[in-house]
C-alpha positions as CSV (number, residue, x, y, z in Angstrom):
1,M,14.6,5.5,8.1
2,D,11.5,7.2,7.2
3,R,8.1,5.9,8.4
4,R,7.3,4.5,4.8
5,D,10.2,2.6,4.7
6,A,9.9,1.3,8.6
7,V,6.5,-0.1,7.4
8,Y,7.9,-1.4,4.1
9,K,10.9,-3.3,6.5
10,I,8.5,-4.7,9.0
11,T,6.4,-6.3,6.3
12,E,9.0,-7.9,5.0
13,I,10.2,-9.4,7.8
14,I,7.0,-11.1,9.2
15,F,6.5,-12.2,5.8
16,K,9.8,-13.8,6.0
17,H,9.1,-15.3,9.2
18,L,5.5,-16.5,9.0
19,G,6.4,-18.0,5.0
20,D,3.3,-20.2,4.3
21,S,1.3,-19.1,7.0
22,A,0.9,-15.6,6.3
23,N,-2.4,-14.1,5.3
24,P,-2.8,-10.1,4.6
25,E,-5.0,-9.7,7.2
26,L,-2.5,-10.9,9.7
27,V,0.1,-9.0,8.4
28,K,-1.6,-5.9,7.9
29,Q,-2.7,-6.2,11.9
30,M,1.2,-7.0,12.9
31,V,2.3,-4.4,10.8
32,R,-0.1,-1.4,12.3
33,E,0.6,-3.0,16.2
34,L,4.4,-2.9,15.9
35,I,4.3,0.8,14.2
36,N,1.8,2.0,16.9
37,T,3.7,0.3,19.5
38,V,7.6,0.9,18.9
39,P,8.6,4.7,18.8
40,L,10.1,5.3,15.5
41,G,9.9,9.4,16.6
42,T,7.9,12.1,18.1
43,E,6.0,13.3,14.7
44,A,4.5,11.2,12.4
45,A,6.9,11.4,9.5
46,P,5.0,12.3,6.4
47,I,5.2,10.1,3.5
48,P,7.3,10.9,0.3
49,V,5.5,11.3,-2.7
50,S,8.3,10.8,-5.6
51,G,8.0,11.0,-9.4
52,T,5.9,13.9,-10.2
53,G,8.3,16.7,-8.8
54,T,5.0,18.5,-6.8
55,A,2.4,16.8,-4.3
56,P,-0.8,16.7,-4.9
57,A,-3.6,18.6,-3.1
58,S,-4.3,17.9,0.3
59,G,-7.0,14.6,-0.1
60,Q,-5.8,13.7,-3.4
61,T,-3.2,11.4,-2.4
62,A,-3.8,7.5,-1.7
63,I,-1.8,4.7,-0.5
64,I,-2.7,0.9,-2.0
65,T,-1.0,-1.9,-0.9
66,A,-1.0,-5.5,-1.7
67,F,-0.4,-8.7,-0.2
68,G,-0.6,-12.6,-0.9
69,K,1.0,-15.4,-2.8
70,S,3.4,-14.5,-5.6
71,H,2.1,-15.0,-8.8
72,P,2.4,-13.8,-12.7
73,G,0.0,-11.4,-13.1
74,I,-0.4,-9.1,-10.0
75,V,1.7,-5.9,-10.7
76,A,-0.4,-6.1,-14.1
77,G,-3.4,-6.6,-13.2
78,I,-3.3,-3.5,-10.1
79,T,-1.8,-1.1,-12.3
80,G,-3.8,-1.4,-15.6
81,I,-7.1,-0.7,-12.9
82,L,-5.3,2.5,-12.1
83,A,-4.4,3.6,-16.0
84,E,-7.9,2.4,-16.8
85,K,-8.7,4.8,-14.0
86,N,-6.6,7.4,-14.8
87,V,-5.1,7.3,-11.3
88,D,-1.7,8.4,-11.5
89,I,0.9,6.5,-9.8
90,T,3.6,8.7,-8.0
91,D,5.7,6.3,-5.9
92,I,5.6,2.4,-6.1
93,T,7.7,-0.4,-4.4
94,Q,7.6,-3.9,-4.3
95,T,9.0,-7.3,-2.7
96,L,9.1,-11.2,-2.9
97,L,9.5,-12.7,0.4
98,G,10.0,-16.2,-0.3
99,E,6.5,-17.0,-2.0
100,N,5.0,-13.8,-0.8
101,F,4.5,-10.5,-2.4
102,A,3.7,-7.3,-0.9
103,M,3.6,-3.9,-2.8
104,I,3.1,-0.2,-1.9
105,V,1.7,2.0,-4.5
106,I,1.4,6.0,-3.4
107,V,-1.1,7.2,-6.2
108,N,-2.7,11.1,-7.2
109,L,-6.3,10.9,-7.5
110,A,-6.5,14.5,-9.0
111,E,-7.1,13.5,-12.3
112,A,-9.3,10.0,-11.8
113,N,-12.4,9.2,-13.8
114,C,-14.0,7.5,-10.8
115,S,-14.6,8.3,-7.1
116,F,-11.8,7.1,-4.4
117,S,-14.6,4.7,-4.0
118,E,-15.1,3.1,-6.7
119,L,-11.7,2.7,-7.2
120,K,-11.6,1.1,-3.7
121,E,-13.6,-1.1,-4.7
122,T,-12.5,-2.0,-8.2
123,L,-9.4,-3.0,-6.4
124,A,-10.7,-4.9,-3.8
125,K,-12.7,-7.0,-6.2
126,K,-9.0,-7.6,-8.5
127,G,-7.7,-8.4,-5.7
128,D,-10.1,-11.6,-5.3
129,E,-9.8,-12.3,-8.5
130,L,-5.5,-12.3,-8.1
131,G,-5.8,-13.8,-4.9
132,V,-4.1,-11.2,-3.0
133,G,-5.3,-8.3,-0.4
134,I,-5.6,-5.1,-1.6
135,F,-6.2,-2.2,0.7
136,S,-7.1,1.2,-0.5
137,Q,-6.8,4.2,2.1
138,H,-6.6,7.8,1.7
139,E,-3.1,9.3,2.8
140,E,-4.5,11.4,5.5
141,L,-6.2,8.3,6.8
142,F,-2.8,6.3,6.4
143,Q,-0.9,9.2,8.5
144,F,-3.2,8.9,10.9
145,M,-3.5,5.2,11.8
146,H,0.4,4.9,11.8
147,K,1.1,8.0,14.2
148,V,2.8,7.0,16.8
């Protein structure tokens, strides 16, 4: 199991056990603590990028995560903004855990028509509208934060 799969599975288990008391910040904190505490290997595994056939240039990949109560329109709301900003989705995974929704999106920013800061702010506002937490970070920061 690679690091991305481990993060996904840990998130799934936490949502399953917390049920209605789960909130995005608590889940994010728990996942970070577990990943940083439990050794998954000696080196941080790179996050695989699929879909385009080649990996984007360094600094052009970002990880977007979304957590919250499940309801129609979450995926459409997030992917609609990515399309509007010309951000290419290179990998996406989502799950429903009872009434809770979790999604991880890996994106290529090379052709984006906005800055990463603007994209991050726009997604966070959309998250507020949708009632879910949306967190965006460059791949390098994501990998650094998840090194064991």
